[in-house]
C-alpha positions as CSV (number, residue, x, y, z in Angstrom):
1,M,-5.9,-47.5,23.8
2,L,-4.5,-44.9,25.8
3,A,-4.8,-45.6,30.0
4,A,-5.0,-43.4,32.5
5,L,-3.3,-44.4,36.4
6,V,-5.4,-42.2,38.7
7,N,-6.1,-40.8,42.1
8,G,-3.0,-41.9,43.6
9,R,0.1,-40.9,44.9
10,V,3.2,-41.1,42.5
11,L,6.5,-41.6,43.2
12,T,8.1,-38.9,40.5
13,E,12.1,-37.8,40.0
14,A,10.5,-34.9,42.2
15,G,9.7,-36.7,44.6
16,V,6.2,-38.3,45.5
17,V,3.6,-36.0,44.2
18,D,-0.2,-36.1,44.4
19,G,-2.8,-35.5,42.3
20,R,-1.4,-36.4,38.7
21,A,-1.9,-39.4,36.3
22,V,0.1,-41.5,34.6
23,L,-0.5,-42.5,31.2
24,I,0.2,-45.7,29.0
25,E,-0.3,-46.0,25.9
26,D,1.9,-49.2,23.9
27,G,3.3,-50.4,27.0
28,K,5.1,-47.3,27.7
29,I,4.2,-44.0,30.1
30,A,3.1,-41.5,27.8
31,G,2.8,-38.4,30.3
32,V,2.6,-38.1,33.9
33,V,-0.4,-35.2,33.7
34,D,-2.2,-32.6,36.2
35,A,-5.4,-34.9,37.2
36,R,-7.8,-32.2,34.9
37,E,-5.3,-32.6,31.9
38,I,-6.5,-36.9,31.0
39,P,-7.2,-36.4,27.4
40,A,-10.9,-37.8,27.2
41,G,-11.7,-41.2,25.7
42,A,-8.3,-42.6,28.3
43,D,-9.6,-46.0,30.1
44,R,-9.3,-45.1,34.1
45,R,-7.7,-46.8,36.7
46,D,-8.5,-45.6,40.3
47,L,-5.2,-46.4,42.4
48,A,-7.8,-45.4,46.0
49,G,-4.8,-43.4,46.5
50,G,-1.9,-45.8,47.0
51,L,1.3,-45.5,46.3
52,L,2.4,-45.9,42.3
53,V,6.6,-46.1,42.2
54,P,9.1,-48.1,39.5
55,G,8.7,-51.5,39.4
56,Y,11.2,-53.2,41.1
57,I,14.6,-54.9,39.4
58,D,16.1,-57.7,40.7
59,T,19.1,-59.2,39.3
60,Q,19.7,-62.2,41.2
61,V,16.7,-64.4,40.8
62,N,17.5,-68.4,41.2
63,G,14.2,-69.6,41.8
64,G,10.6,-69.0,43.2
65,G,7.7,-70.4,43.3
66,G,9.4,-74.0,44.2
67,V,11.2,-74.2,40.8
68,L,15.0,-73.6,40.5
69,F,16.7,-72.5,37.8
70,N,19.4,-74.7,37.5
71,D,17.2,-77.9,37.9
72,S,14.7,-76.5,34.7
73,P,16.5,-74.3,32.9
74,T,13.4,-73.9,30.7
75,V,11.1,-71.4,29.1
76,E,8.8,-72.8,32.0
77,A,10.5,-72.4,34.6
78,I,11.8,-69.0,33.6
79,A,8.2,-67.6,33.8
80,A,7.0,-69.6,36.8
81,I,10.0,-67.7,38.7
82,G,8.6,-64.6,37.3
83,A,5.4,-65.1,38.0
84,A,6.2,-66.2,41.5
85,H,8.1,-62.9,42.4
86,R,5.8,-60.5,40.5
87,P,3.2,-60.3,43.3
88,Y,6.5,-59.1,45.3
89,G,6.6,-56.2,42.9
90,T,9.3,-57.5,40.4
91,T,8.7,-56.1,37.5
92,G,12.0,-57.3,35.7
93,F,14.2,-59.9,36.6
94,L,17.2,-62.3,35.4
95,P,16.7,-65.9,36.1
96,T,20.2,-66.7,38.3
97,L,22.0,-69.8,37.2
98,I,24.6,-71.1,39.8
99,S,27.5,-72.4,39.0
100,D,27.1,-75.3,36.8
101,D,28.3,-77.3,33.8
102,L,28.8,-75.1,30.1
103,S,26.1,-77.5,28.8
104,V,24.0,-76.4,31.7
105,V,25.3,-72.5,31.1
106,D,24.2,-73.3,27.3
107,Q,20.6,-74.3,28.1
108,A,20.2,-71.5,30.3
109,M,21.1,-68.8,27.8
110,R,19.2,-70.4,25.2
111,A,15.8,-70.5,27.2
112,T,16.2,-66.9,28.5
113,E,16.4,-65.9,24.4
114,A,13.3,-68.0,23.7
115,A,11.8,-66.5,26.6
116,I,12.1,-62.8,25.9
117,E,11.6,-63.4,22.3
118,Q,8.2,-65.7,23.5
119,G,7.3,-62.2,25.3
120,V,7.6,-63.5,28.7
121,P,6.7,-60.7,31.3
122,G,9.6,-59.5,33.0
123,V,12.7,-61.5,31.7
124,L,15.3,-58.9,31.0
125,G,18.6,-61.4,30.6
126,V,20.5,-63.9,32.5
127,H,22.8,-64.0,35.4
128,I,25.2,-66.9,35.4
129,E,26.6,-66.9,38.9
130,G,30.1,-69.5,38.3
131,P,31.3,-71.4,37.7
132,F,34.3,-69.6,37.2
133,L,34.6,-69.0,41.2
134,N,37.6,-69.3,44.0
135,P,36.9,-72.6,46.0
136,K,38.0,-71.1,48.9
137,R,34.4,-68.5,49.0
138,K,32.6,-71.2,47.4
139,G,29.4,-71.1,49.8
140,I,26.7,-73.1,48.6
141,H,28.1,-73.9,45.4
142,D,29.4,-77.3,43.8
143,A,33.5,-76.5,43.7
144,D,33.5,-79.6,41.6
145,K,31.9,-77.8,39.1
146,F,34.7,-74.9,39.1
147,R,36.3,-74.2,36.0
148,V,38.7,-71.4,34.7
149,I,37.0,-69.3,31.9
150,D,38.9,-70.4,28.7
151,D,38.0,-69.6,24.6
152,E,35.3,-72.1,24.7
153,A,33.8,-70.2,27.9
154,L,34.2,-66.9,26.5
155,A,32.2,-68.0,23.3
156,L,29.4,-69.4,25.0
157,L,28.8,-66.0,27.6
158,T,28.9,-63.7,24.8
159,S,26.5,-65.3,23.0
160,L,23.2,-64.5,24.3
161,K,21.0,-62.7,21.2
162,V,18.9,-60.5,23.0
163,G,18.7,-59.2,26.6
164,K,21.7,-58.7,28.9
165,T,24.0,-60.9,30.1
166,L,25.3,-60.8,33.9
167,V,28.7,-63.0,35.2
168,T,29.6,-63.3,38.6
169,L,33.6,-64.3,38.4
170,A,36.0,-64.5,41.1
171,P,38.9,-62.2,39.3
172,E,42.0,-64.1,40.8
173,R,41.0,-67.4,38.9
174,T,41.1,-65.2,35.9
175,T,43.2,-62.2,33.8
176,P,42.4,-58.9,33.4
177,D,42.3,-59.4,29.5
178,M,39.8,-62.1,29.8
179,I,37.6,-59.5,32.2
180,Q,38.0,-56.8,30.0
181,R,37.1,-59.1,26.1
182,L,33.9,-59.9,28.5
183,A,32.9,-56.5,28.8
184,D,34.3,-55.5,25.6
185,A,31.4,-57.9,24.2
186,G,28.7,-56.5,26.3
187,V,29.1,-58.7,29.0
188,V,28.1,-56.9,33.0
189,V,30.6,-58.3,34.8
190,A,30.2,-58.5,38.3
191,A,32.9,-60.3,41.2
192,G,31.7,-63.1,43.5
193,H,32.8,-65.3,45.3
194,T,36.0,-64.3,45.0
195,N,39.0,-64.3,47.8
196,A,41.1,-62.0,45.3
197,L,43.3,-59.1,46.8
198,Y,42.8,-55.7,46.8
199,K,45.8,-55.2,43.8
200,T,43.8,-57.9,41.8
201,M,40.4,-56.2,42.3
202,R,41.6,-53.1,41.4
203,Q,43.3,-54.3,37.9
204,A,40.0,-55.9,37.7
205,L,38.0,-53.0,38.1
206,D,39.9,-51.0,35.4
207,H,39.4,-53.9,32.9
208,G,35.4,-54.0,32.8
209,L,34.6,-55.7,36.1
210,T,31.9,-53.0,37.2
211,G,29.9,-55.0,39.9
212,F,30.2,-57.0,43.1
213,T,27.6,-59.9,43.8
214,H,25.9,-59.6,47.0
215,L,28.9,-57.7,48.9
216,F,30.4,-58.7,52.1
217,N,29.2,-62.2,51.3
218,A,31.4,-65.3,50.1
219,M,34.5,-62.5,49.4
220,S,38.0,-61.4,50.8
221,P,36.7,-59.2,53.5
222,L,38.4,-55.6,54.2
223,T,41.6,-55.6,57.3
224,S,43.8,-53.3,58.4
225,R,46.6,-54.4,55.8
226,E,44.8,-56.2,53.2
227,P,41.6,-54.4,51.6
228,G,40.4,-57.3,49.7
229,A,37.7,-57.2,47.5
230,V,35.4,-55.8,50.4
231,G,37.6,-53.0,50.8
232,A,37.6,-52.5,46.7
233,A,34.3,-52.2,46.9
234,L,33.6,-49.9,48.8
235,E,36.6,-47.9,47.9
236,S,35.2,-47.5,44.0
237,L,32.9,-44.6,43.5
238,T,31.7,-46.0,40.5
239,A,30.9,-49.9,40.5
240,W,27.2,-51.3,41.6
241,C,27.1,-53.9,45.0
242,G,24.3,-55.8,45.4
243,L,23.0,-56.3,49.3
244,I,21.3,-58.7,50.8
245,V,18.9,-57.2,53.4
246,D,17.5,-59.5,54.6
247,G,19.2,-58.9,58.3
248,R,20.7,-62.5,58.1
249,H,23.8,-62.7,55.2
250,V,24.6,-58.8,56.2
251,D,24.1,-57.4,60.0
252,P,22.5,-54.1,59.6
253,A,25.1,-52.3,61.3
254,T,27.8,-53.2,58.7
255,L,24.6,-52.1,55.8
256,R,24.8,-48.6,57.4
257,I,28.2,-48.2,57.5
258,A,28.5,-49.3,53.6
259,L,26.0,-46.7,52.7
260,R,28.4,-43.8,54.2
261,T,31.4,-44.8,52.3
262,R,30.2,-44.2,48.2
263,P,27.5,-42.5,46.4
264,L,24.0,-44.6,47.3
265,D,22.8,-44.7,43.8
266,R,25.9,-47.7,43.2
267,F,23.8,-50.2,45.6
268,M,20.9,-51.8,45.2
269,L,18.9,-54.5,46.1
270,V,18.9,-58.0,45.9
271,T,17.2,-61.1,46.8
272,D,19.1,-64.4,45.8
273,A,16.1,-66.0,46.0
274,M,15.8,-69.4,46.2
275,P,12.7,-71.6,45.4
276,T,10.8,-71.2,48.7
277,V,9.9,-67.6,47.6
278,G,6.2,-67.6,46.9
279,M,5.6,-71.2,48.6
280,V,4.6,-73.0,51.6
281,D,7.2,-75.5,51.5
282,K,10.2,-74.2,52.4
283,S,12.2,-76.7,51.6
284,F,14.1,-78.1,48.5
285,N,17.0,-79.9,47.0
286,L,20.2,-77.8,45.5
287,Q,22.5,-80.0,43.6
288,G,22.0,-83.2,46.1
289,R,21.8,-81.4,49.4
290,H,19.0,-81.0,51.2
291,I,17.9,-77.0,51.7
292,R,15.0,-75.6,53.9
293,V,14.2,-72.0,55.4
294,V,15.7,-71.7,59.2
295,D,14.6,-68.3,60.8
296,G,13.9,-66.5,57.3
297,V,17.1,-67.7,55.2
298,C,17.9,-70.9,53.2
299,V,20.2,-73.4,54.9
300,D,21.9,-76.6,54.4
301,D,22.4,-79.4,56.8
302,H,25.7,-78.1,58.0
303,G,24.2,-74.8,58.4
304,T,26.2,-72.8,55.6
305,L,23.9,-70.0,53.4
306,A,22.4,-71.3,50.5
307,G,20.5,-68.0,49.0
308,S,17.1,-66.5,50.9
309,D,14.1,-66.7,51.4
310,L,13.6,-63.0,50.3
311,D,11.6,-60.6,48.3
312,M,12.3,-57.5,47.0
313,A,8.8,-56.3,48.8
314,A,10.6,-57.1,51.8
315,A,13.7,-55.9,50.6
316,V,12.4,-52.3,50.2
317,R,10.8,-52.6,53.8
318,N,14.1,-54.0,55.6
319,A,15.9,-51.0,53.6
320,V,13.8,-48.4,55.3
321,A,13.9,-50.8,58.1
322,M,17.2,-51.4,59.1
323,M,19.0,-49.0,56.7
324,N,17.4,-45.7,58.3
325,L,16.8,-45.1,54.2
326,S,14.1,-42.7,53.1
327,L,11.0,-44.6,50.7
328,D,12.7,-43.1,47.7
329,E,16.2,-44.0,48.6
330,A,14.9,-47.8,49.1
331,V,12.7,-47.8,45.9
332,M,15.7,-46.3,43.7
333,M,18.0,-49.2,45.3
334,A,15.3,-51.8,43.9
335,S,14.8,-50.0,40.3
336,A,16.8,-46.7,39.1
337,A,19.9,-49.0,40.1
338,P,19.4,-52.1,39.3
339,V,18.6,-50.6,36.0
340,A,21.9,-48.6,35.6
341,F,24.3,-51.5,36.7
342,L,23.0,-53.6,34.0
343,G,22.5,-50.7,31.1
344,L,18.9,-49.8,30.6
345,E,18.5,-46.8,32.2
346,G,17.3,-45.4,28.7
347,Q,14.5,-48.1,28.9
348,R,13.0,-48.5,32.5
349,G,13.4,-48.1,36.2
350,R,11.8,-44.4,36.7
351,I,7.9,-43.1,36.3
352,A,9.3,-41.0,33.3
353,T,7.5,-40.5,30.1
354,G,8.7,-42.8,27.2
355,L,9.9,-45.5,29.9
356,A,8.7,-48.9,29.8
357,A,5.6,-49.1,32.0
358,D,6.5,-50.8,35.1
359,F,4.8,-50.2,38.3
360,C,4.3,-51.6,41.9
361,L,1.3,-50.0,43.5
362,L,1.9,-50.1,47.3
363,D,0.1,-49.4,50.4
364,D,0.8,-47.7,53.7
365,Q,2.5,-50.9,54.8
366,L,4.9,-50.9,52.0
367,N,3.1,-53.9,50.5
368,V,2.6,-54.7,46.8
369,T,-1.4,-54.6,45.8
370,A,-1.0,-54.0,42.2
371,T,1.9,-54.5,39.9
372,W,2.1,-53.4,35.8
373,I,4.5,-54.9,33.3
374,N,4.8,-52.7,30.2
375,G,1.3,-51.6,31.0
376,A,-0.2,-54.9,31.9
377,E,-1.8,-55.0,35.2
378,A,-1.8,-58.5,37.9
């Protein structure tokens, strides 16, 4: 059945256009046409003047709706997390497992495969954040879970049969050869929770590392005589950098400076969201530690940051307000940029013919009023 989204403003690669209809058929965009050219018999959905933008893609989602992926690495948990984030515009996501035993990593990967095969809306793969990290930059991660990547771990990390696997690791805790082996097997490799020297990070970039997880947070800083992980990230013109734009993880001035150093489309918005997103109860337990939301961020009883209470709609609004970005630029960082990072640019991330019909409908305050995943509205 052909459907037509009409009477809205549409964010295309040429900018926001009026008087266009977006056609949907079999879960894909069948065309973006003049509103006078809608085929007869199409089922029309009136957007009432709202702004239609590409659906948001979040590569770092630890939880939502009261569910933490580490606590329940199951299909049901993935579905609940996706459902909690969808009202905020997230139409594609990677359920994210923070440092844990390899047996739990295995459960998370098998659950992700099953979720994709069962058609759970929005699941694009899995993000394994640790346990291959540096204790000196552990953040809220449990350092007792940390280990090096050996052949057993390599076999597990490269075992996902469907979807994308993103692995966050500390390059100084492994070898350039191991990073290359992961990349050659199709794993997307990012640096995070790392105390690496600039030289080490450059070697990793030369051997297949293509991303930086929550830039500035839990990584060696840029200093006068040692550029560190941050310096390597800002110097790179090709690697993608995830940004948590909540005004607390990174000062907005630091974010604005970062945007001036490298191509804008190599930055992407992430939430690093915890179970509190979509919940009235703003507290939970993380591997035996009590976590609560204070001034909009998740912290433990010692004040250590423990992910965020951020959603993607708020991240986009914050990007406009805090980083002085246009709406087009902020949406790009929430859609096309993460899609490119995952190597899915021929499938989704833009409103263009042939791509997945994944959209958000926004009001004038950039709140999400409706979403579509593969053409299905919610």
